[in-house]
N, C-alpha and C positions, 0 to 999 in steps of 0.2 A: 504493500500500500504506500509506503514511504517513497519507493522508487517511482510509482505511478504518479504521485503528487508532484514529485520533483520534475518528472518529464512534462507534465501538464503545465507547470509554471514556466519551464524553459520554452515551451512552444507558444505560450501566451504572448501577444504583442505588447510592447511597452506602452506606458501611459500616453506618450506623445505620438504613438504610431497607430492612430485609429485608421480604419479602412478609408475614410473620407480623405484624410491627410495623405495617405499613401497614393490614392488615385490622383489627387491634385498634383502631387510631386511627379508622378509618372507622366501626367499630361503636360506638365511644365517641361520635363525633359524631352518629350516628343515634339513640343512646339518651340524648342529652343532656336532652331534655324529661323522660324517665323518671327520670333521676338527679336533676333539679331537683325533680320532684314527690315522689320518695321522700325527699329531704332535707327538704322542707317537712313531710311527714307525720311523719317521725322527730323533727323539731324540735318539732312540736306535741305529740307524745306525751311527749317528754322534758320539756317545760315543765309539762305537767300532773302528771307524777310528781314534779317538783322544786318544786311549788308551796309546800310548807311551808318550803323553804329560800330561795325567791325573794321571799317577802313575809312580813312579821312580823304582818300583820293577820289578823283572823278574818273570813270572808266574811259572817257575821251580826252583826258588831260595828257598833254604831250610834255614830257620832262626832257631835260638836257641829256641825261644819261640813257643811252639806248643799249639794249642787251646787257644791262648790268646784272651781276649775280645777286642772289638773295642777300638781303641785309636787314637791319633793324627798321629801315624806312620802307623798303620794298621786300616783303617777306618771301615772295616768289620771284623776285627780280622784275625786269621790264622787258618789253618786246622790242622789235627793231625800230619802232617809232618812239620809244621811251614811255610807253603807257604801262601802268602797274598791272601785272598779270593776275594777281589775286583779286583785285578789284574787278577786272574784266570777267573773271570766272564767276564771281558772285552775282554780278548783274546779268551776265548772259544766262545763268541758270534760271533767272526769273522768266525770261522769254521762253526758254525750253520747257519749263514746267507749265507755263500758261498755254503754250501750243499743245502740249501733250494732253493736259487735262481737258481743255475746252474742245479739242478735236475728238477725244474719246467720248465726251458728253454729247457732242453733236451726232456722232456716229451711233451712239446708244439710242438717242431719242428718235432719229430718223429711221434707223434700221428696225427698231421695235415697232414703230408705227406702220411701216411697210409690211413687216412680217405679220402683224396682227391682221391687217386688211387682207393680205394675200391668203393667210391660213384660214381665216373665217369665211371669206367670200367664195373661194375656190372658183372653178369655171374659167371664164375668159379673163376676169380681173386677175386671178392668181397667175395664169399663164403669161399675161402681159407684164406684170410686175417682175416675175421671175426671169423673163427673157431680158428685161432691162438690166437686172443684176448680173445675168450671165455675160452680157456685153461689157459691163464694167469690169468684171473679173477676167474677161478674155484679154483685155488690153494690159500690157505690162505696167505695173504700178508706177515705176520710175518715169516711164514715158508719159503716162497720163498726168502725173504730178508736174512734170516739166511743161506740158502743154497748157495745163490749167493756170499755172503760175505765170507763164508767158502771156496768156490771154487776159488774165485778170490783173496782173501786176505783182511785183515782188514785195509784199508787205505781210505783216503778221496776221491780220484778219483773213487775207486770201490763203495764206498757208494753213490756217486752222480749217477753213472751208474745204481746201483740197484734201487734207488729211482725213477729215471727217467723211468726205465722199469716198475715199479709198477704203476705209474700214467699215463703212455702212453695210455692204453686202454680207459680211460675217455675222453681224447682229441680226440682220433681216432673216437669214436662213435659220438661225437658231430660234428666233421668235416664231417663224412660220412652222417649223417642225413641232415646237411645243404647243402652238395654237391648234394644229391639226389633232393633237392628242387630247387637249383639254376640251375642245368643242364637242367631243362625244360624251362628256361626262353628264351624269344625271342632273347636277345642279344647273348646268347651262341649259339643258333641255327644259328644266322646270322654269327657268327665267324666261325663256322664249315662250313657253306655254302660258305664262302669266301676262304676256303682252309687254314685257320689258323691251325698250328700244335696243337696237343693235349697238349703238354707241355706249349706252349704259351697261349692256351685257359685257362688252369688251373691257370697259373700264373697271367695273365692279367684280366681275366673276372670272374673266380670262386673264387679264394682265397680272393680278396678284399671284396667280398660280404658275406663271411662266417667267417671273422676274428672277428667280434664283439662278437658273443656268445663264441668263443674260448677264447677271452681275459677275459670275465666275468668268 
């Protein structure tokens, strides 16, 4: 009996090792790469927003010393025109993040709308919209981007519009495939049977159930 009690006490988890804490620790270990990546992204975004306080130089300011090595005044040195490299990196990251985030948001919104309409309508509307997306995807992305920027002009809004147009077919196809599956569900059929309008059915019943793969 003494040996059995000793074995039971040895196998019993310690006071601070409850199952909940163990599971949280294991999840933290599994998500460690995610946490590191999120920290790096947040640090990059924070540095871009804090650029005016992190450097006293102007990104377009031309100094006398060109191609100077890193120093206390210029932490990453200067370029061939004498501009501070660190300042230019911080301010350029603002434009890069703005272009990336806004173009992704534009592609998400436009692609989701087209995918919803195509997947719920089917027939000629579905075929017409999908053939337009096929044409966009058939053209090499780089050539299409160059053509659009050349036609619209080289500035940030046109770049955002071009990138959004290039990524839109991906979101549209995911939204269409998910809509084709969701439109057969009973709650959608019930909404249609109750006389709910098509726009309200898409917004209240279809869109919330297809947004997860789109976010991914």
